[in-house]
C-alpha positions in Angstrom: -15.0 -0.5 1.4 -11.7 0.8 2.3 -8.5 1.8 0.5 -5.1 0.7 1.7 -2.1 3.0 1.1 1.4 1.7 1.6 4.7 3.7 1.4 7.8 1.6 1.9 10.9 3.6 2.7 14.4 2.7 3.5 13.9 2.5 7.3 10.2 1.9 7.6 6.9 1.2 6.0 4.0 3.5 6.6 0.4 2.4 6.0 -2.9 4.1 6.0 -6.5 2.7 5.6 -9.0 5.2 4.3 -12.7 5.0 3.9 -14.2 7.8 1.6 -11.1 10.0 2.3 -11.3 9.7 6.0 -8.2 8.1 7.7 -9.3 5.1 9.8 -6.0 3.5 10.8 -2.3 4.4 10.4 0.8 2.6 11.5 4.5 2.6 10.9 6.3 -0.7 10.7 10.1 -1.4 10.8 9.5 -4.6 8.8 6.3 -5.1 6.7 5.2 -8.1 4.6 2.4 -10.6 4.1 1.7 -11.3 7.8 1.0 -7.6 8.4 -1.1 -7.3 5.3 -3.2 -10.4 6.5 -3.7 -8.6 9.8 -4.9 -5.4 8.1 -7.4 -7.4 5.8 -8.7 -9.2 8.8 -9.6 -5.8 10.4 -10.8 -3.8 7.5 -12.8 -4.5 4.3 -10.1 -3.4 1.9 -11.1 -3.0 -1.7 -8.4 -1.1 -3.5 -4.7 -0.7 -2.6 -1.6 1.3 -3.8 2.0 0.6 -3.0 4.9 3.1 -3.3 8.3 1.8 -2.6 12.0 2.8 -2.8 13.2 -0.6 -1.8 13.3 -4.0 -3.7 9.7 -5.2 -3.8 8.9 -8.3 -1.8 7.3 -10.7 -4.4 5.1 -12.4 -1.8 3.7 -9.0 -0.6 3.2 -7.9 -4.2 1.4 -11.1 -5.2 -0.9 -10.9 -2.1 -1.9 -7.2 -2.9 -2.6 -8.0 -6.5 -4.7 -11.1 -5.6 -6.7 -9.6 -2.7 -7.4 -6.1 -4.1 -10.1 -5.4 -6.5 -7.8 -2.7 -8.0 -4.1 -2.5 -7.2 -1.7 0.2 -8.3 2.1 0.0 -8.1 3.1 3.7 -7.9 6.5 4.0 -9.5 8.2 6.2 -12.1 6.1 4.8 -15.0 2.7 5.4 -13.3 0.9 8.2 -15.3 0.1 11.1 -13.2 -1.7 14.4 -13.7 1.5 16.3 -12.5 5.0 16.6 -13.8 8.0 16.0 -11.4 10.7 18.2 -12.7 13.1 17.1 -9.9 
């Protein structure tokens, strides 16, 4: 079972697929949405996923991640973390 990590920035989206901490796949996309997620799910047995984004969230992408992931985390300013950001 793999973990899917998604970082949506202003100019591109970076993704990584990990298995027990080992990076199996990484890619950078200028545009990223439900079609790209479907392609990743067809190649890897993704169990958990996390999404971090500085852009407006695509509701279709968010719904798909929530539906297909055993555990889904939306990493934002309200996510409890064991570190303090004093920036």
